[in-house]
C-alpha positions, 0 to 999 in steps of 0.5 A: 533466492527466496521470492518475496511476499508483497502486501498490496491494496489501496491506501487506508485499506488495512494493508498495515495490519496484514504486514504486522500479522505477517511480521509476527508470523515470522516473515521479515517485512523490514528492519527499517519499518515506518509507523505504518509498517512500510519499509523506507528502502522499498518506499524510496524505490517505489517513489523513484518509479512513480517520479519517472513515470510522472505519477503520484501516490494519489494518481497511480494511473500515469504509471501505465505509460512508463509500463507500456513503453518498453525502453523506459520500463527496461531501464527502470527495471535495471535500476532497481536491480542494481539498488536491490543487489547493492549495500543500500539494501542493508537498510532493509535486511539489517545484514550485508549480503553479497547480492543484496535482497537476492540472497535473503533465504527466509520468508520476507517481503514488503508492504506499500500501497504504491506497489500495486499499480507498479506490479508489472515492473516488480513481477519482471524481477520476481515473476514468482513473487507471492501477493497478498491483495487486501480490499476494503469498503470504498466509503470507509477508505474514502472517509479515512483519506478525506479525514487525513487530507483535512488534517494535512490541509490545516498544516499546509494552510498554517505553513502558507500564512507563515510563508506569505510575508516573505514571498515578495522577496523569496520564491515559494517553498511550496508550503501546500503539498502537491494534489488534493485527491481526497479533499472531498469524499467524491474524489477520495472514492474515485481514487479508491476506485481508480487504484482497485481497478488497476490492481484488479486488471494487473492481478487478474486470475493470477496464481500465487495471490491471496485476496482478503477482505479487511472486513473478513479479517476482523470478523473471522480473525483465527481463520484469516490469520491462519490463511495468511500464515499458510500462504506465507509458508510459516507456522504459528501456534495457537497462543500467537493466533490468540495474541494477534486476534486480541490486537484487532478492533472488529468495530472498524469494519463497515465503520461508515454504517455508524454515520448517517451521512456516510451511510447516504454517501454509500447508497448514492454510489452503490453502483460503483461499490457494487462493481467491486463486491461491496 
């Protein structure tokens, strides 16, 4: 059995970038990847964990209630082991393996921002799993989440108006998605701080962890790409490093500095940002 390499970090922090780098380096990150380079198989498992904890992707703190209640936590782990060793895992590996992902004998792993807060559960299955923890400036993350939230709200509002005329005789089809955690910059930044705080408390000083800053990957690509490959135990040649480096956009680092309003927002929240090294 080969222990997985998992990429964790707050949403919009550059975890997709790291997952793609691992994939190009020869690490199996899934045959069922979405556009954001997340395995649909592991997304489904993480969503199941969150649902049973009464948590949501934007409200991960509720996971602690499940994690701290041993009887429920053990049942969740039992379910995960069953699914991981089942035929359903073929979706991830692309192969029919007798013991599912436990029979994968090459470098492999997955990326899903939900994994970070759920790490105590996953570590119960793979105590020796390797963790790549990605961190990005909180205001850049908050701005990205806020922009996406506004875009989603426009779609939600449109669906609501479409459904409104028939609500008198038909129950609501929930056109407005649950939770508006990133509807304001302030709440989006609070979400970033909540998840990063949870991840830091779980990971602590653990061994088998590679900590990366999104900004460092963009400013020192050759060095950081080599670090990622070394951590994953795979070898890459200079041509591949050049190809990966060429796909990066350095302007995405500290992008809030180009916007006066976001720069001012960062100054107002300097104490919070400083707590996490920014």
